[in-house]
BALOBA-259879 format. One line per 10 residues: their letters; for each residue x, y, z of C-alpha. Coordinates in steps of 0.25 Angstrom, whole numbers, m for minus. Layout:
A> X,Y,Z | ...
end
This chain:
MAGGVWGRAR> m139,m21,136 | m133,m23,123 | m132,m38,124 | m147,m39,129 | m153,m30,118 | m146,m34,106 | m145,m49,111 | m160,m50,108 | m158,m43,95 | m150,m54,90
EAPVGALTLT> m161,m64,90 | m169,m55,80 | m167,m44,71 | m161,m32,79 | m173,m23,75 | m182,m33,83 | m177,m29,96 | m188,m29,106 | m190,m19,118 | m191,m31,127
ALTEGIRARQ> m177,m34,123 | m172,m20,125 | m179,m19,139 | m173,m32,143 | m159,m27,139 | m161,m14,147 | m165,m22,159 | m153,m31,158 | m144,m19,157 | m149,m13,169
GQPQGPPSTG> m150,m25,177 | m164,m26,179 | m172,m40,177 | m177,m43,163 | m192,m44,162 | m204,m41,153 | m205,m26,150 | m216,m18,156 | m227,m16,145 | m233,m4,153
PQPRSWELKP> m229,11,150 | m215,14,154 | m207,27,154 | m197,29,144 | m183,28,150 | m177,40,143 | m189,48,148 | m185,46,162 | m171,54,162 | m169,66,170
EAEPQTQALT> m170,79,164 | m154,83,167 | m152,74,154 | m159,81,143 | m150,76,132 | m156,63,133 | m170,68,129 | m167,66,114 | m169,51,117 | m184,52,120
APSEAEPGRG> m189,59,107 | m188,48,97 | m194,37,105 | m204,44,115 | m218,38,115 | m231,45,118 | m233,46,133 | m241,34,140 | m240,24,129 | m236,11,134
ATVPEAGSEP> m225,1,130 | m227,m11,124 | m217,m22,121 | m217,m28,107 | m215,m42,104 | m201,m47,100 | m198,m43,86 | m209,m33,85 | m207,m19,81 | m200,m12,93
CSPNSALEPA> m206,1,98 | m202,14,103 | m191,13,115 | m201,20,125 | m208,7,125 | m200,m3,134 | m188,3,140 | m184,1,154 | m190,12,164 | m181,20,171
PEGPHQVPQN> m177,15,186 | m183,22,197 | m181,25,211 | m166,24,219 | m161,15,208 | m162,25,197 | m150,22,187 | m140,34,186 | m143,44,175 | m131,40,166
SWEEAVLADL> m134,25,166 | m148,28,163 | m145,37,151 | m136,26,146 | m146,16,147 | m156,24,140 | m147,27,129 | m143,13,127 | m156,8,127 | m160,19,116
ALYTAACLEE> m149,16,108 | m150,1,108 | m165,1,106 | m164,11,95 | m153,4,88 | m161,m9,89 | m174,m3,83 | m168,4,70 | m173,m6,61 | m187,m5,65
AGFAGTQATA> m188,10,67 | m191,12,53 | m186,24,44 | m189,36,53 | m188,28,66 | m174,22,63 | m169,37,60 | m175,43,72 | m171,32,82 | m157,33,76
LTLSSALEAR> m156,47,77 | m160,47,91 | m150,37,95 | m139,43,88 | m142,56,95 | m142,49,108 | m129,42,105 | m122,55,101 | m126,60,115 | m125,49,124
GERLEDQVHA> m117,38,116 | m106,37,126 | m116,30,135 | m117,17,126 | m104,10,127 | m110,m3,131 | m121,m3,120 | m112,1,108 | m110,m13,102 | m124,m16,103
LVRGLLAQVP> m128,m3,96 | m118,m5,85 | m122,m19,83 | m137,m16,82 | m135,m4,72 | m126,m11,63 | m136,m22,62 | m148,m13,59 | m141,m3,50 | m142,m12,37
SLAEGRPRRA> m156,m14,39 | m159,1,40 | m165,9,28 | m154,16,21 | m154,32,23 | m158,39,35 | m161,27,44 | m148,21,42 | m140,33,44 | m147,36,56
ALRVLSALAL> m143,23,62 | m130,25,57 | m129,37,65 | m132,29,78 | m118,23,76 | m111,35,73 | m117,42,86 | m113,29,93 | m99,31,87 | m97,44,93
EHARDVVYFT> m95,38,107 | m92,24,104 | m85,24,90 | m75,13,95 | m87,4,99 | m94,7,86 | m82,4,78 | m79,m8,85 | m92,m14,86 | m94,m12,71
VADPTGLPVG> m82,m18,65 | m80,m29,76 | m89,m39,83 | m82,m42,97 | m94,m49,102 | m95,m60,91 | m110,m61,94 | m118,m64,81 | m126,m51,81 | m130,m50,66
PHPAAQFETG> m119,m48,56 | m105,m44,60 | m104,m29,59 | m92,m30,50 | m102,m37,41 | m110,m24,39 | m99,m18,31 | m102,m26,19 | m115,m17,19 | m117,m3,16
AAAELWHSLS> m123,0,29 | m109,m2,36 | m103,8,26 | m114,17,29 | m111,15,44 | m96,19,42 | m100,31,33 | m109,36,44 | m99,35,54 | m88,42,45
RNQRVNGQVL> m98,54,42 | m99,57,57 | m87,66,60 | m90,64,74 | m87,50,74 | m80,46,62 | m66,48,67 | m69,40,80 | m74,28,71 | m62,30,62
VQLLWALKGA> m52,28,73 | m60,16,79 | m60,9,65 | m44,12,64 | m43,6,78 | m52,m6,73 | m44,m8,61 | m30,m8,69 | m36,m18,79 | m41,m28,69
LGPEPQALAA> m31,m38,64 | m31,m44,51 | m43,m44,41 | m53,m47,52 | m67,m42,50 | m65,m31,60 | m54,m25,53 | m62,m26,39 | m73,m19,46 | m64,m8,51
TRALGEMLAV> m57,m6,38 | m70,m6,30 | m76,5,40 | m64,13,38 | m66,13,23 | m80,17,24 | m78,28,33 | m66,34,26 | m73,33,14 | m82,44,19
SGCVGATKGF> m78,58,14 | m72,66,26 | m71,54,36 | m56,53,33 | m55,67,40 | m58,59,53 | m46,52,52 | m37,64,56 | m28,59,67 | m27,45,63
YPHLLLALVT> m27,45,47 | m12,39,47 | m16,29,57 | m28,24,49 | m21,25,36 | m10,15,42 | m20,6,49 | m26,4,35 | m14,2,28 | m9,m9,39
QLHKLACSPR> m22,m16,39 | m19,m17,24 | m6,m24,27 | m12,m33,37 | m22,m37,27 | m12,m40,16 | m4,m49,25 | m15,m56,32 | m19,m70,28 | m29,m70,17
SPDMPKIWVL> m42,m79,16 | m44,m88,4 | m55,m80,m2 | m47,m66,1 | m41,m61,m12 | m25,m61,m13 | m26,m47,m19 | m35,m36,m16 | m42,m31,m28 | m47,m16,m29
SHRGPPHSHA> m62,m16,m32 | m71,m4,m34 | m84,m12,m33 | m91,m11,m19 | m85,m9,m6 | m71,m17,m3 | m72,m30,5 | m59,m35,8 | m51,m30,19 | m40,m25,11
SCAVEALKAL> m48,m18,2 | m56,m11,13 | m43,m6,19 | m39,0,6 | m52,7,4 | m51,12,18 | m37,17,15 | m41,24,2 | m52,31,9 | m43,36,20
LTGDGGRMVV> m33,41,10 | m44,47,0 | m52,54,11 | m39,61,16 | m36,66,2 | m27,55,m2 | m33,52,m15 | m20,52,m21 | m14,42,m13 | m26,33,m16
TCMEQAGGWR> m23,35,m31 | m9,33,m30 | m11,20,m23 | m20,15,m33 | m11,18,m45 | 1,12,m38 | m6,m1,m34 | m5,3,m19 | m18,m2,m14 | m16,m16,m20
RLVGAHTHLE> m2,m16,m13 | m8,m12,0 | m16,m24,1 | m5,m35,m4 | 3,m42,7 | 17,m40,m1 | 13,m26,m7 | 7,m20,5 | 20,m12,9 | 21,m7,m5
GVLLLASAMV> 7,m2,m5 | 10,5,9 | 22,12,2 | 13,16,m10 | 3,22,0 | 14,30,7 | 20,36,m6 | 6,40,m10 | 3,47,3 | 17,54,2
AHADHHLRGL> 13,59,m11 | m1,63,m9 | m5,62,7 | 6,68,13 | m2,75,25 | m4,61,32 | 12,57,31 | 16,63,44 | 5,56,52 | 7,43,44
FADLLPRLRS> 22,43,48 | 20,46,62 | 10,34,63 | 20,25,56 | 32,26,65 | 26,18,76 | 21,8,66 | 35,5,61 | 38,m2,74 | 25,m10,75
ADDLQRLTAM> 25,m25,79 | 15,m27,68 | 23,m31,55 | 12,m26,46 | 10,m13,52 | 25,m10,53 | 27,m14,39 | 16,m5,34 | 21,7,42 | 36,5,37
AFFTGLLQSR> 30,5,23 | 22,18,26 | 35,24,33 | 44,20,22 | 34,27,12 | 32,39,20 | 47,42,19 | 45,47,5 | 39,60,12 | 50,69,16
PTARLLREEV> 41,77,26 | 37,64,32 | 51,58,33 | 56,70,40 | 46,67,51 | 57,57,57 | 73,61,57 | 79,55,45 | 89,46,54 | 76,40,61
ILERLLTWQG> 70,36,47 | 83,31,41 | 86,23,54 | 73,16,53 | 74,13,39 | 88,7,41 | 82,m1,52 | 73,m7,43 | 84,m12,34 | 88,m22,45
DPEPTVRWLG> 74,m28,46 | 74,m43,42 | 60,m40,34 | 64,m36,20 | 51,m27,20 | 56,m19,30 | 69,m18,24 | 62,m14,11 | 54,m3,17 | 67,2,24
LLGLGHLALN> 74,3,11 | 61,10,4 | 61,21,15 | 77,23,14 | 73,26,m1 | 63,36,3 | 73,42,13 | 84,43,2 | 75,53,m6 | 74,62,6
RRKVRHVSTL> 84,73,4 | 87,74,19 | 91,60,20 | 102,59,10 | 113,61,21 | 109,47,25 | 114,41,13 | 125,34,19 | 115,27,28 | 105,24,17
LPALLGALGE> 114,18,7 | 119,5,14 | 104,1,18 | 101,4,3 | 113,m3,m4 | 112,m15,6 | 98,m18,2 | 102,m19,m13 | 106,m34,m9 | 93,m38,m4
GDSRLVGAAL> 85,m50,m9 | 72,m42,m8 | 69,m35,m20 | 60,m24,m13 | 73,m21,m4 | 82,m20,m16 | 73,m12,m24 | 70,m2,m12 | 86,0,m11 | 87,3,m25
GALRRLLLRP> 76,13,m25 | 82,19,m12 | 95,21,m18 | 90,27,m31 | 82,37,m23 | 95,40,m16 | 101,44,m29 | 90,54,m31 | 94,63,m19 | 105,74,m21
RAPVRLLSVE> 119,70,m17 | 116,55,m19 | 128,45,m16 | 131,42,m31 | 145,38,m29 | 142,30,m16 | 130,22,m23 | 138,19,m36 | 149,13,m28 | 139,4,m18
LGPRLPPLLD> 130,1,m30 | 142,m3,m39 | 141,m19,m34 | 127,m19,m30 | 119,m13,m42 | 123,m21,m54 | 117,m34,m48 | 104,m27,m46 | 104,m23,m61 | 102,m38,m64
DTRDSIRASA> 92,m42,m53 | 82,m51,m56 | 71,m42,m51 | 66,m32,m60 | 63,m22,m51 | 77,m22,m44 | 84,m22,m58 | 76,m10,m62 | 79,m2,m49 | 94,m5,m49
VGLLGSLVRR> 95,m1,m63 | 87,12,m60 | 96,15,m47 | 109,14,m57 | 102,24,m66 | 99,34,m54 | 114,32,m50 | 119,35,m64 | 110,47,m65 | 113,52,m51
GRGGLRLGLR> 129,51,m54 | 129,55,m69 | 136,69,m67 | 148,61,m61 | 148,51,m72 | 149,61,m83 | 161,67,m76 | 168,53,m76 | 165,51,m60 | 157,41,m53
GPLRKLVLQS> 166,29,m56 | 158,19,m48 | 145,24,m55 | 152,22,m68 | 156,8,m65 | 142,4,m61 | 136,9,m73 | 146,2,m82 | 143,m10,m74 | 129,m9,m76
LVPLLLRLHD> 128,m6,m90 | 126,m19,m97 | 115,m22,m87 | 108,m9,m90 | 109,m12,m105 | 104,m26,m103 | 93,m22,m94 | 87,m13,m105 | 81,m27,m110 | 76,m31,m96
PSRDAAESSE> 62,m38,m96 | 59,m29,m85 | 55,m16,m90 | 59,m8,m77 | 73,m13,m78 | 74,m10,m93 | 69,4,m92 | 78,6,m79 | 90,2,m87 | 86,11,m98
WTLARCDQAF> 85,23,m89 | 98,19,m82 | 106,18,m96 | 101,32,m100 | 106,37,m87 | 120,31,m89 | 120,36,m103 | 117,50,m99 | 128,49,m87 | 139,43,m95
CWGLLEEMVT> 136,51,m108 | 135,38,m117 | 126,44,m127 | 119,30,m129 | 105,33,m123 | 98,31,m137 | 105,18,m138 | 100,13,m124 | 86,18,m126 | 86,11,m139
VAHYDSPEAL> 91,m2,m133 | 81,m1,m122 | 68,2,m130 | 72,m5,m143 | 82,m15,m141 | 90,m10,m153 | 102,m18,m157 | 108,m6,m164 | 107,3,m151 | 113,m8,m143
SHLCRRLPFC> 125,m9,m153 | 127,6,m152 | 127,6,m138 | 137,m6,m136 | 146,1,m146 | 146,14,m139 | 145,11,m125 | 158,3,m122 | 166,15,m128 | 159,26,m120
PQVQRYPGHV> 169,34,m112 | 163,31,m99 | 164,16,m102 | 177,16,m108 | 183,19,m95 | 182,6,m90 | 190,m5,m97 | 183,m19,m100 | 169,m13,m101 | 165,m21,m113
PNFLSQTQGY> 169,m35,m108 | 162,m31,m95 | 149,m27,m103 | 151,m40,m110 | 153,m49,m97 | 140,m42,m91 | 132,m44,m103 | 136,m58,m103 | 129,m61,m90 | 116,m57,m95
LRSPQDPLRR> 116,m68,m106 | 111,m78,m94 | 100,m69,m90 | 87,m76,m88 | 80,m65,m95 | 79,m67,m111 | 80,m52,m114 | 92,m50,m106 | 100,m62,m112 | 97,m57,m126
AAAVLIGFLV> 100,m43,m123 | 114,m47,m117 | 117,m55,m129 | 114,m44,m138 | 123,m35,m130 | 134,m44,m130 | 133,m45,m145 | 134,m30,m147 | 145,m28,m136 | 154,m38,m143
HHASPGYVNQ> 151,m32,m157 | 156,m19,m152 | 168,m24,m143 | 182,m24,m147 | 189,m38,m148 | 199,m33,m138 | 190,m29,m127 | 184,m42,m125 | 192,m55,m120 | 191,m68,m126
DLLSSLFQDL> 185,m75,m114 | 174,m65,m112 | 170,m67,m127 | 171,m82,m126 | 161,m82,m113 | 151,m73,m122 | 152,m83,m133 | 148,m94,m124 | 137,m87,m117 | 131,m82,m130
GQLQSDPEPA> 132,m96,m136 | 124,m102,m124 | 114,m91,m125 | 111,m95,m140 | 103,m107,m135 | 94,m97,m127 | 80,m101,m127 | 76,m87,m131 | 79,m85,m146 | 82,m70,m145
VAAAAHVSAQ> 93,m73,m134 | 99,m84,m142 | 99,m76,m156 | 106,m63,m148 | 117,m73,m142 | 120,m79,m156 | 123,m65,m162 | 130,m60,m150 | 139,m73,m150 | 143,m70,m164
QVAMLARARG> 147,m56,m160 | 156,m63,m149 | 162,m73,m159 | 166,m62,m168 | 173,m53,m157 | 180,m66,m153 | 186,m69,m167 | 190,m53,m168 | 197,m55,m155 | 205,m67,m160
RPRGPRLLRL> 210,m60,m172 | 225,m57,m172 | 229,m44,m167 | 237,m35,m176 | 239,m20,m178 | 227,m12,m173 | 224,m5,m187 | 225,m18,m193 | 215,m25,m184 | 206,m14,m185
ASRPARPPPV> 206,m14,m201 | 205,m30,m201 | 194,m32,m191 | 181,m35,m197 | 169,m28,m192 | 160,m38,m184 | 145,m38,m188 | 136,m33,m177 | 127,m41,m171 | 112,m42,m176
FADSPFQRPS> 102,m46,m166 | 87,m49,m168 | 76,m40,m162 | 75,m43,m146 | 61,m50,m143 | 63,m44,m129 | 61,m30,m133 | 52,m22,m123 | 42,m12,m128 | 48,1,m129
LAGRWGCSGP> 41,13,m122 | 46,22,m134 | 34,18,m143 | 25,25,m133 | 31,39,m137 | 31,36,m152 | 46,32,m153 | 51,21,m162 | 63,13,m160 | 75,12,m169
GRV> 72,6,m183 | 56,8,m180 | 47,18,m187
end
């Protein structure tokens, strides 16, 4: 039936469908020979129904003609007349068709004919015929299984040509009524073209017009059908692979429907499933091959509807969150750049982590459902789906109520299993999960299990793994009864190399971890305890002082914060000097610091600290960064100036003099000038060391005072934040 009727329509406009073609289609479906229709008066087929079926009487009213009027067959392409003119007479005699089959045929004929004639029915006729058909479909729509495809195609082809307003809304109501019993077929035939026949434009192309948006808006406002349609769109989205037209059409349809107020409420029961499907779809789009004309980076645009597949998925996700009261989640994602990360191939998982964090903070009513839907996805054979689920699982561990849905041993075992995965991304997500787990008060008893994995990751080559491990260790120190002594011992050989790591983020995180460790153990340090921690701090003191001049602002500010924690824990009383050096690069403050620091009680306990400071500083003379080379030369000058000749051996002085001499030919003038001044201080200390030794009082009386080093202002001084508060530096008005 569908093939016969709509096959003729392809040769001419759909609205020009003739009753002759309709009659031929009916005869072909019922197995009767095709021939010219009778021109005499014929009974209307829907008038020959038994009286036992009163519910079908509604079909006669809109199309009933005057009694006795004959039927005429118009020419092809002429204006079609009412459906009482040339429909097939009901069979008579012993071969009468069963009642159910007869009703199905009548409804199918009326549906197809009405759909075909909507365009020529006029303003009032369109509304009347569409309302009649929608009422019939609501009552008997389940009998149209074979005609759904043709109906959907015919309606989609004609809706754009109908007048806006009531006629178009009445026609769209037909699709809504049809979707009551055939939601799957309506969605499938709207977003996909399984036949491949050239019947006008592809339905997906209709989404470029406002008519398609009006279609999905109409379906979303119908509370009897919107939930079914959303479920079918979800399955259509999951069944499509990659950025195909079907997946794009389904994604756009979801965005249009979810944008209607109140429609998100229809997702109750499958909201987590829909959210995960959209996020996973974004991961597939980000990792799919791009066409040459597709932009590499999605740019957020507020002008008109979204056109790219990724932007459609993002808008659908925003509508889903906003419609459920998650406006703050959308705002947090916008402020943190989460949407841009979600559509990036290398940043998608970071976007998922941001989304999970925002939902933990502002949409916790869906976390349990999300957590339950994630568990089977963690073992998915699809790598993209599995990684997206892992990132969500990791982010949701920040919610203590959600993390308690599983036994802590099960979560810990799963995260530790990820550490053995050959894929660095999986190990990174596992470390982030361990960091979130460390914040949970109930999980502290598993520290002995957590620490080996976290400490082992500090030696990884991937910066994400090292950064995640440092962050997890720092979170572990925030918990009560943190293992300060154990961490001080374990970090002794591991942390100092990270303070000089070439990656800015790793340096800043390592310095911050040291500061957290000192703050956590400051009570024991004041009492003279914490021997391993004290050694670690003295070993890191020179790097911290030099990192105040780090080109990376994060590393410099982290060094300042850690030095302040050390000053507080060790009671040095040098906080003012440290802050002044950090913000104003003051030589006077640095000189005061070098004069007092080596003689602090906590430092004097360890013999040879001054030569160790000089040896450590000497290594920075070969730094590839100009500010650090200059800072190292200046620090050597002040350390040597305040050092006693007996504390520094001749070999060290010779080595320092040689390296400073080579540095005087540095291409950076500020570095060469600082090296020249410090080399003079080394030479003066060497001469003082070479004088003949006599009685102590005589030596003190005869030793001439060495002039202090004078350094020019540094050209590498970073802008100070103190000026924001109206503060002025030393010597400034």
